[in-house]
N, C-alpha and C positions, 0 to 999 in steps of 0.2 A: 426339794423334798426334805421333810423332817422325819427323823427316826428316833425311837427309843430302843436301845440295844442292851439286853441283859446277857452277860456271859458268866456262866457258873462252872467252876472247875472243882472237882471233888476227888481228893486222894483218900483211899481207904488202905490202911496198913494191916498186914496179917498179924502183927503184934504191936506193942507200944513203940511209938517213935518219939524221939526227943531231939532237941537242938536242930530243928528244921530251919534252914535258911533258904528263902525263895526270892526269885526276881521275876517280875511280870512286865511284859510289853503288851498292855491292853488299852492304852490311852490313844484314841484316834487323834490324828494330827489336825492342826488348823493351818490351812493354806488358801490359795485362791479358789480351790474347788470345793472346800468344805470348812465348816466352822463348828468347833466344839462348843456346845451351849451349856452343858453341865456334866459333871462326872463324879462318881463315888466308888471307892474300892473298899471292901470290908472283908475281913478274914474271920473265920471261926475255927479254933480259938482266936480271940481278939489279939491284935498286934499293932504296934505303931509302924506306920508306913513312912518310908523316906524315898524321895524321888531325885532323879538326876537325868540329864540328857546324855546318851551314849555317843560313841564316835560318829554314828550315822545320823544323829539328831533325834533319835527315837526317845520317847519318855520311858524310863525304866523305874519301876517302883519295887523297892526291896523291903523285906521284913524278916524277922526271926521269931520262932516260938521255942522257948527253952524247955518248958514243962512237957511231961509226957502226954501223948494224945494218940488216939486210934484213927482219927479222921482229920482232914484239913480241908475246909471249904473256903474257896475264894470267889467272891461275887463282885463283878464290875457292872455298874449301871451307868449309862451315859445317854445324853440327848445330843443330836447332831443335825446340822443342816447341810445339804449338799446342793451344789449349783452346777450348771453346764460349764465346761471349761475347754473350749475348742483350742486345738494347737494352731500355731501360726502357719497359714497355708504355704507361705514361701519356703519354709523349711522342709516341707514334704515334696516340693516340686524340683528339688535339685537331684542330680544324678548320684548314684552310689559312689562313683569315683570322686566327685566333688565333695561329698559328705566325708569320705575318708580323709581327704586333705584337711578339712576343717577339724576333724576329730584329732588328727596328729598335732595340730597347733595347740590343743588343750589336753594333750596326753597325760601330763603330770597330774592334772586335776581328776582325770577320768580313769587313771591307771587301774584301780581296783575293780572297775566295772568293765574292763577289757580283758582281764586275765582269768585263767582258771581259778577255782576256789575249792573249798573242802568238798562240797556236793556237786560241783559243776566241772566235769572233766571234758577235755576236748581231744577227741581221737580221730581216726581216719574217717569213720562214718559221719561224724559231725562236720568235719572239714568238707567232705564231698557234698553234703546237703547245703552247706553255706555257699559253696561255689555254684551249685545248681540254682539256688533260689535268689542269689544276689549277684547279678551281672553288673559289671562296671557302668554300663550305659543306662541301666534301668533307673527309674525314678525311686527315690527313697520311700516315699509314702506308699506307692504301689507295692514295692517289694515287702515292706513291713506287713501290710495287710495280707499279702499272699502267704507269708509265713504263718500268720495267725490262722488263716484258713486251712493251711496244710496240716497243722497239728490237729485241728478239730476234725478234719476229714480222715486222717490216717491213724488216729488213736481212739480207743474206746475208754469211756469213763467206767471204771470197775472199782467200786469201793472195796477196800481191804486187799487189793491186789499187790500193793507195795507197802513199804515201811518208810519211816522218816529218813532212814539212811540208805534207801535204794539209790544206786548210782544212775546217772544219765544213761549209761550204756545199757543197763538192764531194761529201763523204760523204753528205750529205742528198740531193743530186741523183741520185747513182748508186745509192743505197740498198744499198751494199755496202762492205766494208772489213774491217778486223781489229780486235782488241780495243782498240787505241789510239783508233781512229776512233769506235767505239761509246761508249767512255768519254767522249770529248770532246764528242760530240753530246749525250749525256745531261747532261753538266755545263752545256753551253750552254742547254739547255732549263730546267734547274733554276735557273740564275742569272737567266734571263729571268723565271722565276716567283717571284723574290725569295727563293729558298731557297739557302743557302750550300752549296757543294759543292767538293770538291777531287779532284785526280787522284792515283791510287795506282799505283805500279809494284811488281811483285813476281814471285812464282812461283805456279804452280798445278799440282797433280797431275792430269795429263791421263789420258785413257783408256789411251794407250800406256804410261804410266809406272806404272800400277797393277799390283800383283802379281796374278798369275792367280787366286789364292785370294780376291781381293776383287772380281773382275770382276762377280759377280752380286749383289753387296750394296751397291754404290754407283752413283749415276748417272754416266753419262759426261760429263765436262766438256771443253769446247773451249778451247784456248789455244795460243799460239805455243810452239815448242820452245825459243825463246830466253828469253823472259820474258812476263809477262802484265800487263794493265792493267785496273783497275776504278775505282769511284767510292766516295768516302765523303761521306755527307750529314750535315751538322750538325743534330742534333736539339736542340730547346730543353732546357736543362739541362746541355749540355756533352758529349753522347755523339756520337761520329762513327760513323755506321751504314754498314757496307761493303755495297755492292750491286754485283753483276757482271752488267751487261747482256748481255755476250757469251753467258752461260749462263742468263739469267733466274733468278738465284738470289741469296740473301744470301751474301756471301762468308763462308766458315767455316773449319773446321779444315784443309781441303785448300788453302787460300790462305795464302801467306806474304808479308807486307808488307815491303817494303824501303825505299821512299821515297815522299814526298808532295810536292805542289806545286800551283800554279795550273793547270798543264797539263804536257804531256810534257817541255817544255824545262827545267822546274825539277827533274825527277827522272830525267833520261836516265842509263842505267847507266854509260856511259863516254863521255868526250870528251877532246879534247886537240889539240895543235898540234905540228908538227915541221918541221925544215928538210930540204929534199930535193925529190924528184919529187912532182908533184901526184897521181900515180896510186897508189892503194892498194886492197887488197882486204880486206874485213872478213868474218870468219866467226865465228859464235857458236854454242855448243852448251851446253845445260843438261841435267843429269841430276838428277832428283829421286827419291830412294828412301826408302821407309819403313824405319825401323830399330826 
């Protein structure tokens, strides 16, 4: 599939702002599952963009605006092609016990995706769920899909019910949230079960974004109108398997990966600092079209 994605981020300040410094993680990755065909990032007021790869390999673009401004608009436009990317079947057919032994042999490389992080805490409830859903003799693939389904079945998608800093414990208690919460709950359970997992941010072609001609041929997918989040699980052998607990599916051609990290804070789309009033209003809109 080919998509054109337009991501607009608008900051409105209550007063004049100056010396804004921003960093953006808005560039889709190129890998075996997707290929970036074109990309443009423009800011208003205009600024020179500088890019680098961060610790996790994400493309980060930075810029600064020194002069005073009341608004800051950032527009990213890209075209990308996605392809099916099935996991190696053999990696899914080993037991949880066997998988853990293999993970221990790669623990140094996978350490950060096995431990708690800023947004992902592991407490008694998480440990109990991990023990329930991941029995030593169960198959790895079956167990992973069971967890994916468990989150979809036991949580309600309620926009605005959580914030970006809502802890895993709160999402578990209220059994509701958005894609970010579901991804982080899933990662917490996986790490408690000694299975390496990382957070993914990107885009998803939702029901409202599909062409009318496709409406009867593809299942409806749930996701935010701004961006989407899901999980990648490390399979023995080196394959990161993408699972979307919000939709209880394997992330596929209708998902576009942008950034990865330990949790949301490593892959947030935009963040920055500025001088001026503390009051600002943020609005984000994403349009994802098949081409």
